ZAGU-770250 format. One record per residue (C-alpha): residue number from 1; residue in one letter; z, x, y. Coordinates in nm, 4 decimals. Example, Ala and Ser with C-alpha at 12.3 -4.5 7.8 and 13.67 -1.06 7.14 Angstrom:
+-----+---------+----------+----------+----------+
! num ! residuo !       zz !       xx !       yy !
+-----+---------+----------+----------+----------+
!   1 !       A !   0.7800 !   1.2300 !  -0.4500 !
!   2 !       S !   0.7140 !   1.3670 !  -0.1060 !
+-----+---------+----------+----------+----------+
//
This chain:
+-----+---------+----------+----------+----------+
! num ! residuo !       zz !       xx !       yy !
+-----+---------+----------+----------+----------+
!   1 !       X !  -9.4804 !   2.3736 !   0.8553 !
!   2 !       X !  -9.3164 !   2.0368 !   0.7904 !
!   3 !       X !  -8.9819 !   2.0705 !   0.6916 !
!   4 !       X !  -8.8199 !   1.8295 !   0.4699 !
!   5 !       X !  -8.4383 !   1.7108 !   0.4351 !
!   6 !       X !  -8.3276 !   1.4957 !   0.1515 !
!   7 !       X !  -8.0188 !   1.2676 !   0.2078 !
!   8 !       X !  -7.8245 !   1.1752 !  -0.1203 !
!   9 !       X !  -7.5191 !   0.9692 !  -0.1533 !
!  10 !       X !  -7.4250 !   0.6881 !  -0.3741 !
!  11 !       X !  -7.5150 !   0.3291 !  -0.2917 !
!  12 !       X !  -7.2888 !   0.2332 !   0.0019 !
!  13 !       X !  -7.2400 !   0.5900 !   0.1455 !
!  14 !       X !  -7.4398 !   0.5211 !   0.4594 !
!  15 !       X !  -7.7445 !   0.7303 !   0.4053 !
!  16 !       X !  -7.9903 !   0.4636 !   0.5711 !
!  17 !       X !  -7.7442 !   0.4300 !   0.8694 !
!  18 !       X !  -7.7377 !   0.7883 !   0.9153 !
!  19 !       X !  -8.1061 !   0.8300 !   0.8718 !
!  20 !       X !  -8.1608 !   0.5560 !   1.1353 !
!  21 !       X !  -7.9476 !   0.7227 !   1.3738 !
!  22 !       X !  -8.0886 !   1.0475 !   1.3326 !
!  23 !       X !  -8.4397 !   0.9153 !   1.4127 !
!  24 !       X !  -8.3030 !   0.7288 !   1.7336 !
!  25 !       X !  -8.1868 !   1.0279 !   1.8659 !
!  26 !       X !  -8.5133 !   1.2868 !   1.7418 !
!  27 !       X !  -8.8578 !   1.1669 !   1.8016 !
!  28 !       X !  -9.0059 !   1.4279 !   1.5950 !
!  29 !       X !  -8.8402 !   1.3300 !   1.2796 !
!  30 !       X !  -8.9353 !   1.0425 !   1.0407 !
!  31 !       X !  -8.7663 !   0.8706 !   0.7609 !
!  32 !       X !  -8.8261 !   0.7523 !   0.4305 !
!  33 !       X !  -8.5494 !   0.5589 !   0.2280 !
!  34 !       X !  -8.6772 !   0.5343 !  -0.1315 !
!  35 !       X !  -8.4461 !   0.2439 !  -0.1871 !
!  36 !       X !  -8.5793 !   0.0409 !   0.0600 !
!  37 !       X !  -8.9140 !   0.1086 !  -0.0119 !
!  38 !       X !  -8.8874 !   0.0225 !  -0.3826 !
!  39 !       X !  -8.7183 !  -0.3059 !  -0.2735 !
!  40 !       X !  -9.0191 !  -0.3601 !  -0.0414 !
!  41 !       X !  -9.2554 !  -0.3357 !  -0.3103 !
!  42 !       X !  -9.0278 !  -0.5082 !  -0.5996 !
!  43 !       X !  -9.0410 !  -0.8239 !  -0.3718 !
!  44 !       X !  -9.3998 !  -0.8523 !  -0.4822 !
!  45 !       X !  -9.4182 !  -0.6414 !  -0.8267 !
!  46 !       X !  -9.2210 !  -0.8041 !  -1.0886 !
!  47 !       X !  -9.2357 !  -0.5013 !  -1.3396 !
!  48 !       X !  -9.0716 !  -0.2941 !  -1.0695 !
!  49 !       X !  -8.8070 !  -0.5897 !  -0.9490 !
!  50 !       X !  -8.6594 !  -0.6110 !  -1.3203 !
!  51 !       X !  -8.5542 !  -0.2481 !  -1.2657 !
!  52 !       X !  -8.4673 !  -0.2420 !  -0.8324 !
!  53 !       X !  -8.2553 !  -0.5633 !  -0.8724 !
!  54 !       X !  -8.0661 !  -0.5143 !  -1.1778 !
!  55 !       X !  -7.9583 !  -0.1565 !  -1.0641 !
!  56 !       X !  -8.1558 !   0.0308 !  -1.3328 !
!  57 !       X !  -8.3489 !   0.3609 !  -1.2225 !
!  58 !       X !  -8.7298 !   0.3016 !  -1.1265 !
!  59 !       X !  -8.9358 !   0.4685 !  -1.4464 !
!  60 !       X !  -9.0876 !   0.8036 !  -1.3456 !
!  61 !       X !  -9.4368 !   0.7008 !  -1.3265 !
!  62 !       X !  -9.3710 !   0.4305 !  -1.1049 !
!  63 !       X !  -9.1634 !   0.6638 !  -0.8747 !
!  64 !       X !  -9.4210 !   0.9314 !  -0.8832 !
!  65 !       X !  -9.6681 !   0.6452 !  -0.7376 !
!  66 !       X !  -9.4272 !   0.5717 !  -0.4753 !
!  67 !       X !  -9.3384 !   0.9365 !  -0.3713 !
!  68 !       X !  -9.6945 !   1.0696 !  -0.3565 !
!  69 !       X !  -9.8107 !   0.7741 !  -0.1280 !
!  70 !       X !  -9.5163 !   0.8752 !   0.1229 !
!  71 !       X !  -9.5672 !   1.2587 !   0.1009 !
!  72 !       X !  -9.9329 !   1.2456 !   0.1586 !
!  73 !       X !  -9.8473 !   1.0412 !   0.4638 !
!  74 !       X !  -9.6283 !   1.2349 !   0.6607 !
!  75 !       X !  -9.6923 !   1.2457 !   1.0341 !
!  76 !       X !  -9.4064 !   1.4514 !   1.1849 !
!  77 !       X !  -9.2954 !   1.7873 !   1.1420 !
!  78 !       X !  -8.9375 !   1.7053 !   1.0334 !
!  79 !       X !  -8.9178 !   1.4675 !   0.7289 !
!  80 !       X !  -8.5795 !   1.3014 !   0.6123 !
!  81 !       X !  -8.5817 !   1.1361 !   0.2887 !
!  82 !       X !  -8.2704 !   0.9281 !   0.1625 !
!  83 !       X !  -8.2263 !   0.8345 !  -0.2183 !
!  84 !       X !  -8.4690 !   1.0462 !  -0.3533 !
!  85 !       X !  -8.4495 !   1.2421 !  -0.5910 !
!  86 !       X !  -8.2074 !   1.0764 !  -0.8588 !
!  87 !       X !  -8.2850 !   1.2890 !  -1.1808 !
!  88 !       X !  -8.4288 !   1.6140 !  -1.3264 !
!  89 !       X !  -8.7613 !   1.4505 !  -1.3607 !
!  90 !       X !  -8.7822 !   1.3252 !  -1.0345 !
!  91 !       X !  -8.6896 !   1.6959 !  -0.9041 !
!  92 !       X !  -8.9421 !   1.8607 !  -1.0938 !
!  93 !       X !  -9.2230 !   1.6235 !  -0.9986 !
!  94 !       X !  -9.0823 !   1.6296 !  -0.5976 !
!  95 !       X !  -9.0597 !   1.9864 !  -0.5917 !
!  96 !       X !  -9.4377 !   2.0246 !  -0.7283 !
!  97 !       X !  -9.5616 !   1.7658 !  -0.5100 !
!  98 !       X !  -9.3988 !   1.9116 !  -0.1754 !
!  99 !       X !  -9.5336 !   2.2676 !  -0.2847 !
! 100 !       X !  -9.8836 !   2.1055 !  -0.3599 !
! 101 !       X !  -9.8889 !   1.9716 !  -0.0219 !
! 102 !       X !  -9.7653 !   2.3061 !   0.1609 !
! 103 !       X !  -9.4206 !   2.1216 !   0.2447 !
! 104 !       X !  -9.0967 !   2.3160 !   0.2483 !
! 105 !       X !  -8.7770 !   2.1537 !   0.1380 !
! 106 !       X !  -8.5193 !   2.3017 !   0.3583 !
! 107 !       X !  -8.1682 !   2.1404 !   0.2600 !
! 108 !       X !  -8.0501 !   1.8623 !   0.0428 !
! 109 !       X !  -7.7306 !   1.6726 !   0.2261 !
! 110 !       X !  -7.5012 !   1.5021 !   0.0044 !
! 111 !       X !  -7.2742 !   1.2247 !   0.1542 !
! 112 !       X !  -6.9535 !   1.1876 !  -0.0193 !
! 113 !       X !  -6.7635 !   0.9010 !   0.0359 !
! 114 !       X !  -6.4793 !   0.7000 !  -0.1656 !
! 115 !       X !  -6.6050 !   0.4738 !  -0.4476 !
! 116 !       X !  -6.4143 !   0.1751 !  -0.2998 !
! 117 !       X !  -6.4989 !   0.2166 !   0.0549 !
! 118 !       X !  -6.8771 !   0.2164 !  -0.0959 !
! 119 !       X !  -6.8379 !  -0.0571 !  -0.2904 !
! 120 !       X !  -6.7062 !  -0.2676 !   0.0126 !
! 121 !       X !  -6.9736 !  -0.1569 !   0.2115 !
! 122 !       X !  -7.2205 !  -0.2541 !  -0.0584 !
! 123 !       X !  -7.0846 !  -0.6107 !  -0.1408 !
! 124 !       X !  -7.0250 !  -0.6813 !   0.2714 !
! 125 !       X !  -7.3968 !  -0.5994 !   0.3495 !
! 126 !       X !  -7.5361 !  -0.8418 !   0.1055 !
! 127 !       X !  -7.8872 !  -0.7086 !   0.1788 !
! 128 !       X !  -8.0546 !  -0.8550 !  -0.1065 !
! 129 !       X !  -8.0034 !  -0.9247 !  -0.4837 !
! 130 !       X !  -7.8906 !  -0.6040 !  -0.6171 !
! 131 !       X !  -7.6088 !  -0.5907 !  -0.3516 !
! 132 !       X !  -7.3259 !  -0.7256 !  -0.6413 !
! 133 !       X !  -7.0492 !  -0.5332 !  -0.8238 !
! 134 !       X !  -7.2420 !  -0.5378 !  -1.1514 !
! 135 !       X !  -7.5330 !  -0.3406 !  -0.9665 !
! 136 !       X !  -7.3056 !  -0.1269 !  -0.7874 !
! 137 !       X !  -7.1168 !  -0.0155 !  -1.0765 !
! 138 !       X !  -7.4543 !   0.0745 !  -1.2766 !
! 139 !       X !  -7.5532 !   0.2771 !  -1.0054 !
! 140 !       X !  -7.2380 !   0.4520 !  -0.9233 !
! 141 !       X !  -7.2303 !   0.5378 !  -1.3129 !
! 142 !       X !  -7.5855 !   0.6453 !  -1.3089 !
! 143 !       X !  -7.5105 !   0.8655 !  -0.9651 !
! 144 !       X !  -7.2323 !   1.0415 !  -1.0852 !
! 145 !       X !  -7.4106 !   1.1848 !  -1.3922 !
! 146 !       X !  -7.7414 !   1.2629 !  -1.2352 !
! 147 !       X !  -7.5763 !   1.4221 !  -0.9403 !
! 148 !       X !  -7.4587 !   1.7187 !  -1.1490 !
! 149 !       X !  -7.8046 !   1.8213 !  -1.2668 !
! 150 !       X !  -7.9328 !   1.7659 !  -0.8859 !
! 151 !       X !  -7.6441 !   1.9812 !  -0.7430 !
! 152 !       X !  -7.7529 !   2.2500 !  -1.0042 !
! 153 !       X !  -8.1291 !   2.2237 !  -0.9370 !
! 154 !       X !  -8.0914 !   2.2471 !  -0.5504 !
! 155 !       X !  -7.7681 !   2.4694 !  -0.5289 !
! 156 !       X !  -7.8681 !   2.7285 !  -0.2791 !
! 157 !       X !  -7.9549 !   2.4373 !  -0.0171 !
! 158 !       X !  -7.6659 !   2.1589 !  -0.0875 !
! 159 !       X !  -7.4804 !   2.1028 !   0.2045 !
! 160 !       X !  -7.1715 !   1.8368 !   0.1126 !
! 161 !       X !  -7.1000 !   1.5882 !   0.4147 !
! 162 !       X !  -6.7736 !   1.3980 !   0.4411 !
! 163 !       X !  -6.9109 !   1.0493 !   0.4533 !
! 164 !       X !  -6.5931 !   0.8802 !   0.5506 !
! 165 !       X !  -6.6334 !   1.0342 !   0.9036 !
! 166 !       X !  -6.7625 !   0.8423 !   1.1643 !
! 167 !       X !  -7.1601 !   0.7984 !   1.1744 !
! 168 !       X !  -7.2110 !   0.9965 !   1.5160 !
! 169 !       X !  -6.9822 !   1.2896 !   1.3609 !
! 170 !       X !  -7.2411 !   1.3050 !   1.0467 !
! 171 !       X !  -7.5284 !   1.2915 !   1.2465 !
! 172 !       X !  -7.4313 !   1.5463 !   1.5146 !
! 173 !       X !  -7.3629 !   1.7887 !   1.1863 !
! 174 !       X !  -7.6888 !   1.7351 !   1.0364 !
! 175 !       X !  -7.8724 !   1.7840 !   1.3563 !
! 176 !       X !  -7.6803 !   2.1109 !   1.3812 !
! 177 !       X !  -7.8254 !   2.2332 !   1.0470 !
! 178 !       X !  -8.1921 !   2.0860 !   1.1002 !
! 179 !       X !  -8.2062 !   2.2361 !   1.4105 !
! 180 !       X !  -8.0159 !   2.5653 !   1.3879 !
! 181 !       X !  -8.3104 !   2.7810 !   1.3272 !
! 182 !       X !  -8.5375 !   2.6461 !   1.6451 !
! 183 !       X !  -8.2175 !   2.6948 !   1.8633 !
! 184 !       X !  -8.2340 !   3.0640 !   1.7511 !
+-----+---------+----------+----------+----------+
//
C-alpha cells in the first residue's frame, strides 16, 4: 500500500526545500508541491490566477480537480505532499479521495517557524507575483486560522517540526519517522 505524508507550514516555512532534499536522498519517494502546481496552472488559467497570485485560497472545486489528478497518478510507494490540505473541506475531500484510491495517510508534519523568518524567506525568494508582503500576510492569517482545524482533524498523526533548524536536520527527523516501520 502506498503511504502518504503531508508537509504543512506557513508560506516560507521551507516545505518545498525540505521536500526536495528528501527526494534527492530517497529514490522511492515522490513529491508534490500543491502551491507550485497551482502557480503553474495559474500562469494559463486566469480564473485560478486571481486566487493564487493574490494570496487567496483556491476554491474547493478547483482544488479538488487538481488534487484528484495528482492522486490518481502516484507512481512510487511513498508520497510527500506539501501545502495541502488547507481547510476542513479540503481535509474531508482528501480523506475520501485517498480512501477511494486505497492509500494510507501515515503522518502530517507541521513545520513551525517564526513569522518574521518566514516573511524574510518569502520576500527574498521573489519567485513570482505572489511573493510580497500583502500576499504573505493574507496567507499567514489564513494559515493560522485554518491550522487549528487541521491539527484537530489529524490530531493522532500530526508531528510538529522545528523549522528554524537546518534543512538536513529536519530531513533526517522526517526520514526517521517515514522509515521507522521498514527498519523494524
